[in-house]
C-alpha positions as CSV (number, residue, x, y, z in Angstrom):
1,M,-54.0,-38.7,8.6
2,S,-51.4,-41.3,7.7
3,D,-49.3,-41.0,4.6
4,A,-50.9,-44.1,3.2
5,A,-54.3,-42.4,3.4
6,S,-53.4,-38.9,2.3
7,S,-51.0,-39.6,-0.6
8,P,-52.5,-40.1,-4.1
9,S,-52.1,-43.6,-5.4
10,P,-49.8,-44.3,-8.4
11,G,-51.3,-43.5,-11.8
12,R,-53.5,-40.6,-10.6
13,A,-55.4,-39.2,-13.6
14,E,-53.9,-36.3,-15.4
15,P,-56.3,-33.3,-15.9
16,E,-55.5,-33.0,-19.6
17,R,-57.4,-36.3,-20.2
18,A,-60.7,-34.5,-19.8
19,R,-60.3,-30.9,-20.8
20,D,-63.7,-30.6,-22.6
21,L,-66.2,-31.7,-20.0
22,P,-69.9,-30.5,-20.3
23,D,-70.8,-27.5,-18.3
24,W,-73.0,-29.4,-15.8
25,L,-70.0,-31.5,-14.8
26,L,-67.5,-28.7,-14.2
27,P,-68.7,-28.0,-10.6
28,L,-67.9,-31.6,-9.7
29,R,-64.5,-31.6,-11.5
30,D,-63.5,-28.4,-9.8
31,G,-65.1,-29.2,-6.5
32,V,-63.2,-32.4,-5.9
33,A,-59.7,-31.0,-6.7
34,E,-58.9,-30.6,-3.0
35,I,-61.2,-33.2,-1.5
36,Q,-59.9,-35.4,1.3
37,A,-60.8,-38.9,2.4
38,E,-62.5,-37.6,5.5
39,D,-64.9,-35.5,3.3
40,L,-66.2,-38.8,1.9
41,S,-66.1,-41.3,4.7
42,G,-65.3,-41.8,8.4
43,F,-63.1,-44.7,7.5
44,V,-59.6,-44.1,6.2
45,P,-57.3,-47.0,5.2
46,P,-54.8,-48.0,7.9
47,A,-51.1,-48.5,7.2
48,D,-51.1,-51.8,9.1
49,P,-52.2,-54.4,8.3
50,P,-52.0,-53.4,4.6
51,P,-55.4,-53.4,3.1
52,R,-56.4,-55.1,-0.2
53,E,-56.4,-52.5,-2.9
54,G,-59.3,-51.8,-5.3
55,A,-61.0,-49.2,-7.4
56,V,-64.5,-48.2,-8.6
57,L,-65.6,-46.3,-11.7
58,V,-67.9,-43.3,-10.9
59,L,-69.0,-42.7,-14.5
60,F,-71.1,-39.8,-15.5
61,G,-72.7,-39.4,-19.0
62,D,-75.3,-37.6,-21.1
63,G,-78.1,-40.2,-21.3
64,P,-81.5,-40.2,-22.9
65,E,-83.0,-38.6,-19.8
66,G,-80.2,-36.1,-19.2
67,P,-77.0,-36.4,-17.1
68,D,-76.7,-39.8,-15.5
69,L,-74.6,-42.1,-13.4
70,L,-73.6,-45.7,-14.2
71,L,-74.5,-48.3,-11.5
72,T,-74.7,-52.1,-11.3
73,E,-76.7,-54.5,-9.2
74,R,-74.7,-57.4,-8.0
75,A,-75.9,-60.9,-8.8
76,H,-78.4,-62.2,-6.3
77,T,-76.6,-65.5,-6.0
78,M,-73.2,-64.0,-4.8
79,R,-72.1,-65.0,-1.3
80,S,-71.0,-61.5,-0.5
81,Q,-73.5,-58.6,-0.7
82,P,-76.0,-60.2,-3.1
83,G,-78.2,-57.8,-4.9
84,Q,-76.4,-54.7,-3.7
85,V,-76.1,-51.7,-6.0
86,S,-72.6,-50.6,-6.6
87,F,-70.3,-48.8,-9.0
88,P,-68.4,-51.0,-11.4
89,G,-65.1,-52.0,-9.9
90,G,-63.2,-54.5,-7.8
91,S,-59.7,-55.6,-6.7
92,L,-56.6,-54.4,-8.5
93,D,-54.5,-56.9,-10.4
94,G,-50.8,-56.9,-9.7
95,D,-49.3,-53.5,-10.2
96,E,-52.4,-52.1,-11.9
97,T,-53.3,-48.5,-11.1
98,A,-56.7,-47.4,-9.8
99,V,-57.6,-45.9,-13.1
100,E,-56.6,-49.1,-15.0
101,G,-58.4,-51.4,-12.6
102,A,-61.6,-49.3,-12.5
103,L,-61.8,-49.2,-16.3
104,R,-61.0,-52.9,-16.7
105,E,-63.6,-54.0,-14.1
106,A,-66.2,-51.7,-15.8
107,E,-65.5,-53.3,-19.2
108,E,-65.7,-56.8,-17.7
109,E,-69.0,-56.1,-16.0
110,T,-70.9,-53.9,-18.5
111,G,-69.1,-54.2,-21.8
112,L,-68.3,-50.5,-22.1
113,D,-65.3,-49.4,-24.2
114,P,-62.6,-47.8,-22.0
115,E,-61.4,-45.8,-25.0
116,R,-64.6,-43.7,-24.8
117,I,-64.1,-42.9,-21.1
118,E,-62.4,-39.6,-20.0
119,V,-61.1,-39.8,-16.5
120,F,-61.1,-36.4,-14.7
121,A,-60.3,-37.2,-11.1
122,E,-59.0,-40.0,-8.8
123,L,-60.3,-39.5,-5.3
124,P,-58.5,-40.6,-2.0
125,R,-58.7,-44.2,-1.1
126,L,-61.6,-45.1,1.3
127,W,-61.7,-48.0,3.7
128,L,-64.2,-50.9,4.0
129,P,-63.3,-52.2,7.5
130,P,-65.1,-55.6,7.5
131,R,-63.0,-56.7,4.5
132,N,-59.9,-54.5,5.1
133,F,-60.4,-53.2,1.5
134,A,-59.1,-49.8,0.3
135,V,-61.1,-48.5,-2.6
136,A,-60.2,-45.5,-4.8
137,P,-63.1,-43.9,-6.6
138,V,-62.2,-42.9,-10.2
139,L,-64.4,-40.1,-11.6
140,A,-64.9,-40.1,-15.3
141,Y,-67.1,-38.8,-18.2
142,W,-68.7,-40.9,-20.9
143,R,-68.6,-38.6,-24.0
144,D,-69.9,-41.1,-26.6
145,P,-71.7,-43.9,-24.7
146,D,-71.7,-47.3,-26.4
147,P,-74.3,-50.0,-25.8
148,I,-73.9,-51.8,-22.4
149,G,-75.5,-54.6,-20.5
150,V,-74.8,-57.5,-18.2
151,V,-71.6,-59.3,-19.4
152,N,-71.0,-61.8,-16.5
153,T,-74.3,-63.0,-15.0
154,R,-72.4,-64.7,-12.1
155,E,-71.4,-61.2,-10.8
156,V,-73.9,-58.7,-12.2
157,H,-77.7,-58.9,-12.2
158,A,-78.5,-55.6,-13.8
159,V,-76.9,-52.4,-15.2
160,F,-78.5,-48.9,-14.7
161,R,-77.9,-45.5,-16.1
162,E,-79.6,-43.6,-13.3
163,P,-80.5,-40.0,-14.1
164,L,-78.9,-37.4,-11.8
165,D,-82.3,-35.6,-11.6
166,D,-83.8,-38.7,-10.1
167,L,-80.9,-39.0,-7.5
168,L,-81.3,-35.3,-6.7
169,D,-85.1,-35.5,-6.5
170,P,-86.1,-35.3,-2.8
171,A,-89.0,-37.7,-3.5
172,H,-86.5,-40.6,-4.1
173,R,-84.3,-39.9,-1.0
174,F,-84.5,-41.4,2.5
175,S,-82.2,-42.9,5.1
176,V,-81.6,-46.6,5.7
177,R,-81.2,-48.0,9.2
178,H,-79.0,-51.1,9.7
179,P,-79.8,-53.6,12.5
180,L,-76.6,-52.5,14.2
181,G,-78.1,-49.1,14.7
182,W,-76.3,-46.9,12.2
183,A,-78.2,-45.1,9.4
184,G,-77.0,-43.9,6.0
185,P,-78.4,-42.5,2.8
186,G,-80.7,-44.5,0.5
187,W,-82.5,-44.2,-2.8
188,M,-84.9,-46.3,-4.8
189,I,-83.5,-46.6,-8.4
190,G,-84.2,-48.3,-11.7
191,P,-86.9,-47.8,-14.3
192,D,-89.6,-48.8,-11.7
193,K,-87.8,-47.3,-8.7
194,D,-87.8,-50.8,-7.0
195,V,-84.1,-51.4,-6.5
196,L,-82.5,-50.2,-3.2
197,L,-79.3,-48.2,-3.4
198,W,-77.6,-47.9,0.0
199,G,-74.3,-48.6,1.8
200,F,-70.8,-47.6,0.6
201,T,-72.0,-46.5,-2.9
202,A,-74.9,-44.4,-1.6
203,G,-72.5,-42.8,0.9
204,I,-70.1,-41.7,-1.8
205,I,-72.9,-40.3,-4.0
206,S,-74.4,-38.4,-1.0
207,R,-71.1,-37.0,0.1
208,L,-70.1,-35.9,-3.4
209,F,-73.5,-34.2,-3.9
210,D,-73.1,-32.4,-0.6
211,Y,-69.5,-31.4,-1.2
212,V,-70.2,-29.7,-4.5
213,G,-73.5,-28.2,-3.5
214,W,-75.8,-30.3,-5.6
215,T,-77.9,-31.7,-2.8
216,R,-81.5,-30.5,-2.6
217,P,-83.4,-30.3,0.7
218,W,-85.1,-33.7,1.5
219,N,-87.0,-35.3,4.3
220,T,-84.3,-36.5,6.7
221,D,-86.9,-37.9,9.0
222,D,-87.8,-40.6,6.5
223,V,-85.8,-43.5,7.9
224,R,-86.5,-47.0,6.7
225,G,-85.3,-50.4,7.9
226,L,-82.8,-52.3,5.8
227,P,-84.7,-55.2,3.9
228,D,-83.8,-58.6,5.1
229,Q,-82.2,-59.7,1.8
230,H,-79.5,-57.0,2.2
231,I,-78.5,-58.0,5.7
232,E,-75.5,-60.3,6.2
233,W,-76.7,-61.7,9.5
234,H,-73.7,-63.9,10.0
235,R,-71.5,-60.7,10.0
236,V,-74.0,-59.0,12.4
237,A,-73.7,-62.0,14.8
238,K,-69.9,-62.1,14.6
239,F,-69.8,-58.3,15.3
240,L,-72.0,-58.8,18.4
241,G,-69.9,-61.8,19.6
242,I,-72.8,-64.2,19.1
243,E,-71.8,-67.8,18.5
244,V,-73.7,-69.5,15.7
245,P,-73.4,-73.3,15.5
246,E,-71.7,-74.6,12.4
247,G,-74.3,-75.3,9.6
248,E,-77.0,-73.2,11.2
249,D,-78.4,-69.9,10.1
250,F,-78.5,-66.9,12.5
251,D,-82.0,-66.1,13.6
252,P,-82.2,-62.3,14.5
253,V,-85.7,-62.7,15.9
254,A,-84.7,-65.4,18.3
255,A,-81.6,-63.3,19.3
256,G,-83.9,-60.4,20.1
257,L,-82.4,-58.0,17.5
258,V,-85.6,-57.5,15.6
259,D,-89.3,-58.1,16.2
260,E,-90.9,-60.4,13.6
261,E,-93.6,-57.9,12.7
262,D,-91.1,-55.1,12.3
263,R,-88.6,-57.1,10.2
264,P,-88.2,-55.4,6.8
265,R,-88.7,-57.7,3.8
């Protein structure tokens, strides 16, 4: 592992900021004390070229339905990853630390008050290769939750406080297969369980649950295709070396990547 990947980033959270966490959260706090990037992802940030730096807030709280996790659904009109569920977060500004950036982005997206947030861990930076983006997950507890909601409709479509019991319930778990062949963890979330959680965010949640021993046995044979609205077909075409004429959309059926009757919607 390179020094850039293994060293904690500046501004790593001090433990004394969250000395009085609820009992249910202690296994997570203690479990991640020695966690490495490879325990969370197969992709570790390279030293060269230097990646763009970012952070996300992995915020746990005591909600009306018990312990929960804060998630957002990206606006459906965004050019990149429209409608994808994610943790609040984004790029760091200037010399901002991961903790500062994660709290700022969460406030801008959901309206939460950073003063109510107790950070208890900053995890190693993880890498999103397509965008050369290094992201530090910041783990925190929301002791006295304030009202939240969508602040910027250009970036956020919905905000969820997803109960941990629902995320741990085997009935809501499955795998999602991408058109390029790889598969990763997936959940249906939200009040009506009609919003797909997959990709980078689902991977962090799944690995964290596994690492601290929270995961319950679930049906790993339940593998579902990724719905069409979540697939960035132009990136798929570029990855496969397929030239798409300027101004035209990529047709995966015509390219032989999927059958029309099997294409998830």
